[in-house]
BANU-513258 format. One record per residue: residue number from 1; residue in three letters; x, y, z of N, C-alpha, C, O in turn. Coordinates in steps of 0.001 Angstrom, whole numbers, plus 500000, padded with zeros to 6 digits. Each point is the difference from the previous one (the first is absolute). Example, Ala and Ser with C-alpha at 12.3 -4.5 7.8 and 13.67 -1.06 7.14 Angstrom:
2
NODE   resi   resn     n.c1     n.c2     n.c3    ca.c1    ca.c2    ca.c3     c.c1     c.c2     c.c3     o.c1     o.c2     o.c3
NODE      1    ALA   513190   494310   507800   499110   501190   500000   500900   501200   500000   501036   499981   500665
NODE      2    SER   498614   501069   498615   500820   501190   500060   499230   501090   500730   500509   501108   500169
//
This chain:
89
NODE   resi   resn     n.c1     n.c2     n.c3    ca.c1    ca.c2    ca.c3     c.c1     c.c2     c.c3     o.c1     o.c2     o.c3
NODE      1    MET   500840   498815   500000   499160   501185   500000   500880   501241   500000   500944   500101   500784
NODE      2    THR   498748   500824   498348   500791   501224   499921   499297   501115   500751   498775   500026   500116
NODE      3    THR   502034   500891   500388   499429   501148   500697   500049   501198   499060   500940   500120   499215
NODE      4    PRO   498084   500755   500843   500004   501176   499135   501116   500957   500396   500356   500108   501174
NODE      5    TYR   500185   500579   497838   501076   500948   500278   499480   501262   500674   500700   500610   500808
NODE      6    ASN   498095   499774   498868   499451   501229   500539   499005   499674   501112   498788   500050   499789
NODE      7    VAL   501717   499622   501376   499154   499641   501141   499417   501274   500597   500729   500955   500268
NODE      8    ARG   497977   499060   499937   499332   501133   500638   499570   499597   501398   499506   498893   500211
NODE      9    TYR   500682   502000   500736   499613   499758   501373   498616   500583   500249   499505   500764   499171
NODE     10    PRO   499857   498901   501943   498644   500496   500276   499861   501516   499903   498936   500499   499634
NODE     11    ASN   502121   500235   500689   499922   501459   499925   500199   500515   498577   500033   501211   499782
NODE     12    GLY   500100   497874   499238   500121   500381   498601   501412   500314   499545   500210   500348   498838
NODE     13    MET   500762   499537   502055   501379   500318   499643   500757   498731   499631   499664   498908   500459
NODE     14    ASN   501371   501248   498702   500849   498861   499669   501321   500091   500774   500220   500953   500746
NODE     15    ASP   500652   498056   499073   501270   499950   500742   500851   501248   499787   500575   500533   500949
NODE     16    VAL   499503   499927   497816   500831   501164   499695   499463   501235   500714   500766   500762   500589
NODE     17    GLN   497927   499435   499360   499411   501155   500684   500249   499935   501506   500296   501021   500620
NODE     18    LEU   499589   497811   499962   500234   499865   501444   501434   500364   500361   500231   500703   500984
NODE     19    LYS   500741   498822   498224   501411   500309   500287   500280   501483   499792   500734   500609   500779
NODE     20    LEU   498685   499977   498170   500209   501428   499760   499422   500839   501143   500627   500966   500435
NODE     21    ARG   498210   498680   500043   499396   500724   501129   500857   499854   501253   500170   500951   500763
NODE     22    GLU   500367   497848   499437   500853   499768   501165   501257   500870   499922   500427   500570   501004
NODE     23    LEU   500161   499529   497803   501183   500845   499831   499670   501464   500268   500771   500698   500659
NODE     24    LYS   498095   499771   498839   499604   501394   500239   499770   500261   501484   500332   501075   500497
NODE     25    GLU   499101   497949   500216   499801   500153   501444   501325   500084   500735   500083   500620   501060
NODE     26    ARG   500956   498761   498389   501329   500036   500619   500794   501240   499610   501140   500160   500435
NODE     27    GLY   498278   500719   498751   500663   501253   499664   500577   500085   498604   500601   501016   499651
NODE     28    TRP   499238   497954   499538   500498   500025   498631   499098   500883   499147   498785   500029   500196
NODE     29    THR   501809   500685   498863   499225   500775   499036   499877   499182   498718   500789   499084   499767
NODE     30    VAL   498233   501243   499411   499817   499280   498735   501238   500151   499106   500442   499003   499430
NODE     31    PRO   500140   502206   500419   501220   500108   499188   501166   499161   500546   500774   499438   499225
NODE     32    ALA   499351   500478   502100   501082   499196   500589   499781   498517   499727   500953   499277   499710
NODE     33    ILE   497807   500265   500381   499692   498596   499687   500312   499727   498539   500616   498987   499669
NODE     34    ALA   498956   501921   499453   500233   499824   498563   501495   499914   499686   500426   499150   499218
NODE     35    ARG   500364   501729   501391   501462   499955   499781   500587   498698   500508   500873   499422   499353
NODE     36    ALA   498659   500108   501799   500567   498792   500611   499726   498750   499170   500811   499073   500000
NODE     37    ILE   498058   500884   499291   499675   498809   499209   500226   500209   498512   499764   499089   499207
NODE     38    GLY   500693   502103   500399   500327   500261   498604   498793   500167   499087   500037   499609   498834
NODE     39    MET   498903   500969   501696   498792   500222   499206   499663   501489   500006   500594   500781   500744
NODE     40    SER   498445   499598   498416   499595   501404   499967   499052   500304   501156   499312   499118   500514
NODE     41    THR   500672   502129   499873   499108   500436   501075   498544   499787   499601   499184   499596   500827
NODE     42    SER   500487   500672   497916   498606   499848   499560   499550   498547   500061   498843   499727   500320
NODE     43    ALA   502060   499328   499374   499642   498576   500083   499693   499617   501442   499018   499306   500264
NODE     44    VAL   501813   501141   500665   499791   499682   501415   498693   500628   500493   499258   499375   500756
NODE     45    GLU   500462   501853   498819   498753   500656   500402   498781   499231   499490   499004   499870   500711
NODE     46    LYS   501075   499618   498049   498885   499238   499436   499808   498672   500723   498868   499562   500202
NODE     47    TRP   502234   499793   500190   499895   498748   500754   499364   500273   501362   499150   499240   500464
NODE     48    LEU   501271   501849   500165   499484   500355   501326   498501   500296   499942   499255   499636   500910
NODE     49    ALA   500311   501021   498023   498588   500344   499846   499165   498812   499523   498771   500053   500034
NODE     50    GLY   501889   498881   499523   499273   498837   499496   499553   500152   498565   499190   499207   499519
NODE     51    GLU   501327   501808   499776   499637   500214   498601   500641   498971   499080   499433   499639   498969
NODE     52    ARG   501741   499895   501407   500730   499009   499208   500672   499009   500937   500158   500254   501194
NODE     53    THR   500234   498613   498239   500780   499017   500760   501288   499732   499239   499999   500004   498769
NODE     54    PRO   501095   499763   501937   501278   499760   499331   500024   498632   499325   499286   499084   500406
NODE     55    ARG   501544   500789   498559   500107   498735   499270   500609   498910   500880   499479   498886   500064
NODE     56    ALA   501601   501428   500601   500706   499023   500842   499619   500259   501452   500823   500460   500792
NODE     57    GLN   497940   499247   499551   499472   500355   501312   500717   499276   501138   500271   500608   501036
NODE     58    LYS   500038   498117   498793   500677   499263   501077   501393   500561   500244   500417   500156   501147
NODE     59    LEU   500302   500146   497780   501344   500550   500128   499959   501378   500653   500818   500305   500868
NODE     60    LEU   498241   500514   498718   499867   501332   500576   499607   499932   501470   500498   500781   500812
NODE     61    THR   498620   498300   499534   499596   499850   501399   501205   499634   500863   500134   500488   501122
NODE     62    ALA   500736   498658   498358   501214   499627   500737   500934   501198   500156   500592   500187   501063
NODE     63    ALA   499545   500623   497891   500862   501184   500069   499447   501018   501004   500759   500611   500752
NODE     64    LEU   497930   499565   499254   499388   500931   500947   500126   499492   501433   500190   500788   500926
NODE     65    ALA   499704   497898   499257   500173   499418   501337   501417   500262   500504   500209   500237   501190
NODE     66    ASP   500758   499720   497899   501384   500298   500370   500134   501451   500459   500716   500289   500959
NODE     67    LEU   498599   500615   498360   500049   501409   500398   499352   500218   501366   500456   500833   500783
NODE     68    VAL   498486   498422   499497   499316   500131   501295   500953   499685   501144   499924   500615   501063
NODE     69    HIS   500974   498428   498719   500908   499569   501066   501276   500834   500084   500823   499769   500885
NODE     70    ARG   499356   501179   498229   501179   500864   500070   499894   500921   501201   498918   500473   500350
NODE     71    LYS   502209   499768   500267   500024   500907   501151   500147   501449   499543   499511   500916   500661
NODE     72    HIS   501163   499288   498206   500207   501355   499488   498862   500373   499062   499767   499333   498992
NODE     73    ILE   499534   501730   501345   498932   500515   499154   500518   501283   499373   500459   500889   500717
NODE     74    PRO   499480   499232   497943   500510   501219   499355   499320   501248   500539   498790   500028   500225
NODE     75    LYS   502023   501001   499975   499445   501265   500483   499237   500676   498870   500296   499814   498820
NODE     76    ARG   498722   500967   501576   499268   500773   498998   500929   501087   499481   500697   500660   500771
NODE     77    ARG   499302   499514   497939   500830   501043   499414   499327   501350   500194   498781   500131   499888
NODE     78    THR   502034   500857   500403   499474   501351   500090   500595   500788   498839   501215   500012   499803
NODE     79    TYR   497949   500623   499460   500445   500752   498835   499950   501485   500311   499039   500503   500582
NODE     80    GLN   502019   500183   499015   500049   501444   500161   500026   500617   498616   500661   499480   499101
NODE     81    PRO   498626   501624   500717   500045   500672   498718   501428   500428   499685   500757   500388   500891
NODE     82    LYS   499597   499537   497841   501364   500358   499589   500293   501450   500371   499215   500905   499718
NODE     83    GLY   501926   499286   500915   500410   501347   500386   499579   500401   501397   500415   501059   500471
NODE     84    SER   498777   498142   500217   499553   500379   501349   500991   499568   501065   499978   500533   501110
NODE     85    ALA   500893   498511   498581   500974   499546   500979   501149   500990   500106   500472   500506   498982
NODE     86    GLY   499973   499773   502199   501157   500863   500205   499648   501461   500236   500847   500762   500466
NODE     87    GLY   497944   499644   499231   499574   501364   500292   500554   501060   499059   499895   501185   500316
NODE     88    ASN   500687   498456   498547   500503   500981   499059   498832   500699   499314   499049   499361   499550
NODE     89    VAL   501044   501961   500382   498928   500756   499370   500527   500714   498792   499249   500700   499320
//
């Protein structure tokens, strides 16, 4: 008997969505998750919203589980407008 690749839980979420939500609860941002797994930010956002599912769902779920267990969480980047640093007028 084979199991379906896209398993849905009672709350309507799949494995990828659950791992992505768990990462966000731990302080990860969507761009940081995307960089860590080598995907685009828009793809990760669509997976999180349930609009799309990844092709290699089992592999991605394993990669996201690895990120969940990391102790180092990337810091949020702070962007400054060009020329505002240093106080030069």
